[in-house]
N, CA and C atoms as an extended XYZ file, in Angstrom:
279
Properties=species:S:1:pos:R:3:atomname:S:1:resname:S:1:resid:I:1 pbc="F F F"
N         0.869       -1.125        0.081 N   UNK     1
C         0.100        0.070       -0.017 CA  UNK     1
C         0.823        1.289       -0.087 C   UNK     1
N         2.075        1.351        0.591 N   UNK     2
C         2.973        2.396        0.909 CA  UNK     2
C         3.420        2.788       -0.580 C   UNK     2
N         3.670        1.609       -1.506 N   UNK     3
C         4.092        1.914       -2.700 CA  UNK     3
C         3.186        2.786       -3.641 C   UNK     3
N         2.061        2.493       -3.490 N   UNK     4
C         0.888        2.891       -4.180 CA  UNK     4
C         0.546        4.574       -3.790 C   UNK     4
N         0.842        4.653       -2.521 N   UNK     5
C         0.756        6.072       -1.976 CA  UNK     5
C         1.740        6.890       -2.334 C   UNK     5
N         3.163        6.387       -2.304 N   UNK     6
C         4.199        6.950       -2.808 CA  UNK     6
C         4.118        7.276       -4.388 C   UNK     6
N         3.665        6.493       -5.129 N   UNK     7
C         3.689        6.647       -6.576 CA  UNK     7
C         2.776        7.747       -6.666 C   UNK     7
N         1.371        7.718       -6.150 N   UNK     8
C         0.566        8.833       -6.338 CA  UNK     8
C         1.219       10.256       -5.773 C   UNK     8
N         1.779       10.278       -4.730 N   UNK     9
C         2.414       11.570       -4.245 CA  UNK     9
C         3.500       11.832       -5.373 C   UNK     9
N         4.221       11.221       -5.984 N   UNK    10
C         5.319       11.478       -6.867 CA  UNK    10
C         4.531       11.958       -7.884 C   UNK    10
N         3.569       11.250       -8.357 N   UNK    11
C         2.716       11.709       -9.633 CA  UNK    11
C         2.169       12.980       -9.432 C   UNK    11
N         1.605       13.287       -8.303 N   UNK    12
C         1.093       14.737       -7.991 CA  UNK    12
C         2.158       15.545       -8.202 C   UNK    12
N         3.391       15.432       -7.427 N   UNK    13
C         4.521       16.375       -7.498 CA  UNK    13
C         4.842       16.636       -8.964 C   UNK    13
N         5.029       15.588       -9.790 N   UNK    14
C         5.443       15.674      -11.288 CA  UNK    14
C         4.405       16.638      -11.943 C   UNK    14
N         3.186       16.439      -11.652 N   UNK    15
C         1.841       17.171      -12.193 CA  UNK    15
C         2.008       18.569      -12.043 C   UNK    15
N         2.480       18.954      -10.579 N   UNK    16
C         2.727       20.430      -10.177 CA  UNK    16
C         3.915       21.131      -10.860 C   UNK    16
N         4.957       20.250      -11.088 N   UNK    17
C         6.178       20.777      -11.805 CA  UNK    17
C         5.773       21.066      -13.271 C   UNK    17
N         5.129       20.077      -13.779 N   UNK    18
C         4.639       20.350      -14.988 CA  UNK    18
C         3.861       21.583      -15.303 C   UNK    18
N         2.956       21.857      -14.382 N   UNK    19
C         2.142       23.146      -14.296 CA  UNK    19
C         3.080       24.378      -14.377 C   UNK    19
N         4.120       24.210      -13.314 N   UNK    20
C         4.850       25.376      -13.228 CA  UNK    20
C         5.762       25.647      -14.396 C   UNK    20
N         6.236       24.651      -14.970 N   UNK    21
C         7.140       24.963      -16.301 CA  UNK    21
C         6.365       25.125      -17.349 C   UNK    21
N         5.071       24.850      -17.430 N   UNK    22
C         4.067       25.049      -18.523 CA  UNK    22
C         4.218       24.024      -19.591 C   UNK    22
N         4.355       22.895      -19.376 N   UNK    23
C         4.356       21.802      -20.045 CA  UNK    23
C         3.072       21.116      -19.938 C   UNK    23
N         2.259       20.903      -21.098 N   UNK    24
C         1.003       20.342      -21.078 CA  UNK    24
C         1.063       18.660      -20.793 C   UNK    24
N         0.205       18.261      -20.377 N   UNK    25
C        -0.013       16.875      -20.096 CA  UNK    25
C        -0.998       16.081      -20.778 C   UNK    25
N        -0.843       15.018      -21.394 N   UNK    26
C         0.364       14.416      -21.487 CA  UNK    26
C         1.390       15.133      -22.252 C   UNK    26
N         2.683       15.007      -21.927 N   UNK    27
C         3.694       15.701      -22.738 CA  UNK    27
C         3.835       15.343      -23.924 C   UNK    27
N         4.518       16.238      -24.848 N   UNK    28
C         4.912       15.731      -26.258 CA  UNK    28
C         5.881       14.680      -26.106 C   UNK    28
N         6.140       13.790      -27.013 N   UNK    29
C         6.987       12.595      -27.002 CA  UNK    29
C         8.475       13.079      -26.514 C   UNK    29
N         9.116       14.094      -27.123 N   UNK    30
C        10.374       14.267      -26.736 CA  UNK    30
C        10.519       14.561      -25.343 C   UNK    30
N         9.545       15.358      -24.865 N   UNK    31
C         9.590       16.036      -23.409 CA  UNK    31
C         9.408       14.706      -22.627 C   UNK    31
N         8.409       13.922      -22.912 N   UNK    32
C         8.294       12.649      -22.191 CA  UNK    32
C         9.366       11.764      -21.817 C   UNK    32
N         9.957       11.445      -23.098 N   UNK    33
C        11.221       10.531      -23.023 CA  UNK    33
C        12.430       11.164      -22.321 C   UNK    33
N        12.654       12.512      -22.401 N   UNK    34
C        13.600       13.143      -21.721 CA  UNK    34
C        13.268       12.857      -20.284 C   UNK    34
N        11.956       13.148      -19.758 N   UNK    35
C        11.568       12.994      -18.407 CA  UNK    35
C        11.727       11.690      -17.945 C   UNK    35
N        11.574       10.705      -18.811 N   UNK    36
C        11.850        9.162      -18.480 CA  UNK    36
C        13.429        8.930      -18.101 C   UNK    36
N        14.112        9.752      -19.223 N   UNK    37
C        15.597        9.449      -19.018 CA  UNK    37
C        16.066       10.186      -17.711 C   UNK    37
N        15.508       11.212      -17.339 N   UNK    38
C        15.912       11.835      -15.971 CA  UNK    38
C        15.365       11.119      -14.868 C   UNK    38
N        14.358       10.422      -14.970 N   UNK    39
C        13.808        9.680      -13.769 CA  UNK    39
C        14.786        8.457      -13.674 C   UNK    39
N        15.154        7.908      -14.906 N   UNK    40
C        15.973        6.506      -14.703 CA  UNK    40
C        17.534        7.169      -14.130 C   UNK    40
N        17.990        8.307      -14.495 N   UNK    41
C        19.092        8.764      -13.985 CA  UNK    41
C        19.220        9.209      -12.563 C   UNK    41
N        17.920        9.656      -12.056 N   UNK    42
C        17.607       10.195      -10.770 CA  UNK    42
C        17.682        8.885       -9.817 C   UNK    42
N        17.277        7.740      -10.365 N   UNK    43
C        16.960        6.568       -9.787 CA  UNK    43
C        18.385        5.916       -9.274 C   UNK    43
N        19.196        6.169      -10.245 N   UNK    44
C        20.841        5.554      -10.122 CA  UNK    44
C        21.538        6.670       -9.365 C   UNK    44
N        21.149        7.780       -9.249 N   UNK    45
C        22.193        8.712       -8.654 CA  UNK    45
C        22.594        8.548       -7.246 C   UNK    45
N        21.657        8.327       -6.427 N   UNK    46
C        21.828        7.995       -4.816 CA  UNK    46
C        22.871        7.069       -4.609 C   UNK    46
N        22.875        5.883       -5.426 N   UNK    47
C        23.856        4.689       -5.096 CA  UNK    47
C        25.100        5.013       -5.738 C   UNK    47
N        25.116        5.939       -6.764 N   UNK    48
C        26.561        6.319       -7.492 CA  UNK    48
C        27.154        7.264       -6.395 C   UNK    48
N        26.521        8.040       -5.922 N   UNK    49
C        27.153        8.852       -4.939 CA  UNK    49
C        27.629        8.206       -3.689 C   UNK    49
N        26.852        7.244       -3.212 N   UNK    50
C        27.445        6.465       -1.952 CA  UNK    50
C        28.655        5.827       -2.501 C   UNK    50
N        28.509        5.101       -3.593 N   UNK    51
C        29.851        4.403       -3.868 CA  UNK    51
C        30.812        5.237       -4.157 C   UNK    51
N        30.659        6.465       -4.842 N   UNK    52
C        31.924        7.311       -5.013 CA  UNK    52
C        32.569        7.929       -3.731 C   UNK    52
N        31.442        8.139       -2.699 N   UNK    53
C        32.071        8.729       -1.400 CA  UNK    53
C        32.886        7.435       -0.596 C   UNK    53
N        32.627        6.293       -0.737 N   UNK    54
C        33.310        5.092       -0.342 CA  UNK    54
C        34.539        4.863       -1.062 C   UNK    54
N        34.831        5.723       -2.252 N   UNK    55
C        35.908        5.494       -3.031 CA  UNK    55
C        35.851        4.292       -3.929 C   UNK    55
N        34.617        3.856       -4.226 N   UNK    56
C        34.474        2.543       -5.041 CA  UNK    56
C        34.217        3.193       -6.456 C   UNK    56
N        34.205        2.511       -7.503 N   UNK    57
C        33.894        2.629       -8.945 CA  UNK    57
C        32.154        2.653       -8.937 C   UNK    57
N        31.642        3.681       -9.133 N   UNK    58
C        30.267        3.798       -9.237 CA  UNK    58
C        29.627        2.778      -10.439 C   UNK    58
N        28.793        1.825      -10.136 N   UNK    59
C        28.201        0.839      -11.164 CA  UNK    59
C        27.061        1.329      -12.081 C   UNK    59
N        26.511        2.247      -11.411 N   UNK    60
C        25.291        2.675      -12.098 CA  UNK    60
C        24.382        1.508      -12.718 C   UNK    60
N        24.232        0.397      -12.003 N   UNK    61
C        23.459       -0.806      -12.377 CA  UNK    61
C        23.796       -1.243      -13.827 C   UNK    61
N        24.900       -0.810      -14.286 N   UNK    62
C        25.293       -1.359      -15.767 CA  UNK    62
C        26.362       -2.540      -15.532 C   UNK    62
N        27.545       -1.983      -15.199 N   UNK    63
C        28.717       -2.865      -14.977 CA  UNK    63
C        29.433       -2.503      -13.544 C   UNK    63
N        29.829       -3.712      -13.199 N   UNK    64
C        30.390       -3.638      -11.696 CA  UNK    64
C        31.823       -2.912      -11.716 C   UNK    64
N        32.718       -3.161      -12.627 N   UNK    65
C        33.823       -2.647      -12.843 CA  UNK    65
C        34.280       -2.786      -14.236 C   UNK    65
N        35.436       -1.831      -14.711 N   UNK    66
C        35.618       -1.951      -15.835 CA  UNK    66
C        36.188       -3.335      -16.356 C   UNK    66
N        36.162       -3.750      -17.494 N   UNK    67
C        36.467       -5.122      -17.842 CA  UNK    67
C        37.904       -5.225      -18.010 C   UNK    67
N        38.471       -6.480      -17.701 N   UNK    68
C        40.011       -6.811      -17.751 CA  UNK    68
C        40.143       -7.316      -18.892 C   UNK    68
N        41.084       -7.115      -19.546 N   UNK    69
C        41.580       -7.755      -20.804 CA  UNK    69
C        41.518       -9.255      -20.612 C   UNK    69
N        40.882       -9.938      -21.548 N   UNK    70
C        41.120      -11.436      -21.446 CA  UNK    70
C        42.469      -11.932      -21.824 C   UNK    70
N        42.622      -12.945      -21.093 N   UNK    71
C        43.905      -13.564      -21.057 CA  UNK    71
C        43.853      -14.679      -22.369 C   UNK    71
N        44.676      -14.533      -23.217 N   UNK    72
C        44.756      -15.625      -24.347 CA  UNK    72
C        45.902      -16.408      -24.050 C   UNK    72
N        45.524      -17.776      -24.552 N   UNK    73
C        46.496      -18.817      -24.389 CA  UNK    73
C        47.820      -18.457      -25.519 C   UNK    73
N        48.733      -18.984      -25.258 N   UNK    74
C        49.804      -18.630      -26.331 CA  UNK    74
C        49.484      -19.460      -27.637 C   UNK    74
N        49.838      -18.962      -28.666 N   UNK    75
C        49.193      -19.784      -29.914 CA  UNK    75
C        50.207      -20.910      -29.959 C   UNK    75
N        49.743      -22.192      -30.559 N   UNK    76
C        50.544      -23.219      -30.679 CA  UNK    76
C        51.068      -23.154      -32.191 C   UNK    76
N        52.466      -23.469      -32.294 N   UNK    77
C        52.965      -23.651      -33.486 CA  UNK    77
C        53.196      -24.940      -33.942 C   UNK    77
N        52.724      -25.269      -35.184 N   UNK    78
C        53.121      -26.783      -35.506 CA  UNK    78
C        54.510      -27.067      -35.595 C   UNK    78
N        54.549      -28.360      -35.289 N   UNK    79
C        56.146      -28.769      -35.272 CA  UNK    79
C        56.613      -28.830      -36.797 C   UNK    79
N        57.990      -28.674      -36.978 N   UNK    80
C        58.277      -28.990      -38.416 CA  UNK    80
C        58.445      -30.267      -38.660 C   UNK    80
N        58.230      -30.644      -40.052 N   UNK    81
C        58.309      -31.863      -40.376 CA  UNK    81
C        59.956      -32.328      -40.376 C   UNK    81
N        60.244      -33.456      -39.994 N   UNK    82
C        61.555      -33.854      -40.104 CA  UNK    82
C        61.611      -35.269      -40.680 C   UNK    82
N        62.775      -35.831      -41.155 N   UNK    83
C        63.024      -37.030      -41.855 CA  UNK    83
C        63.133      -38.074      -40.913 C   UNK    83
N        63.046      -37.800      -39.425 N   UNK    84
C        63.360      -38.821      -38.512 CA  UNK    84
C        64.589      -38.651      -37.758 C   UNK    84
N        65.538      -38.024      -38.250 N   UNK    85
C        66.916      -37.865      -37.869 CA  UNK    85
C        67.101      -36.341      -37.148 C   UNK    85
N        65.935      -35.762      -36.941 N   UNK    86
C        66.024      -34.378      -36.226 CA  UNK    86
C        66.190      -33.234      -37.112 C   UNK    86
N        66.463      -33.580      -38.462 N   UNK    87
C        66.847      -32.392      -39.339 CA  UNK    87
C        65.506      -32.230      -40.472 C   UNK    87
N        65.451      -31.018      -40.584 N   UNK    88
C        64.236      -31.057      -41.689 CA  UNK    88
C        64.609      -31.419      -43.001 C   UNK    88
N        63.574      -31.876      -43.610 N   UNK    89
C        63.898      -32.492      -45.096 CA  UNK    89
C        64.260      -31.464      -46.018 C   UNK    89
N        64.962      -31.669      -47.037 N   UNK    90
C        65.604      -30.871      -48.016 CA  UNK    90
C        64.544      -30.784      -49.091 C   UNK    90
N        64.151      -29.654      -49.542 N   UNK    91
C        63.255      -29.629      -50.659 CA  UNK    91
C        63.937      -28.886      -51.566 C   UNK    91
N        63.733      -29.122      -53.028 N   UNK    92
C        64.114      -28.579      -54.085 CA  UNK    92
C        63.230      -27.974      -54.930 C   UNK    92
N        63.494      -26.630      -55.256 N   UNK    93
C        62.448      -26.120      -55.798 CA  UNK    93
C        62.585      -25.030      -56.684 C   UNK    93
């Protein structure tokens, strides 16, 4: 129930802000999308600030840390063909 009341309160607050700014509701598509982008950024901001104050890398819900370069195994080189005596065969060409 708290979630519904909080959602209603935030909706009323946004409606008041829209009225103060002079944006009609429902907002034009660009304004609405920018508003949604702002909501997403605002949702991530408190955690990012907390992490930055702790000296940690802010994750922003995307990546926990910069990815380390993958370690690749050394490539294998095929052995040279020999005539059995340890010396490579002689080719004439």
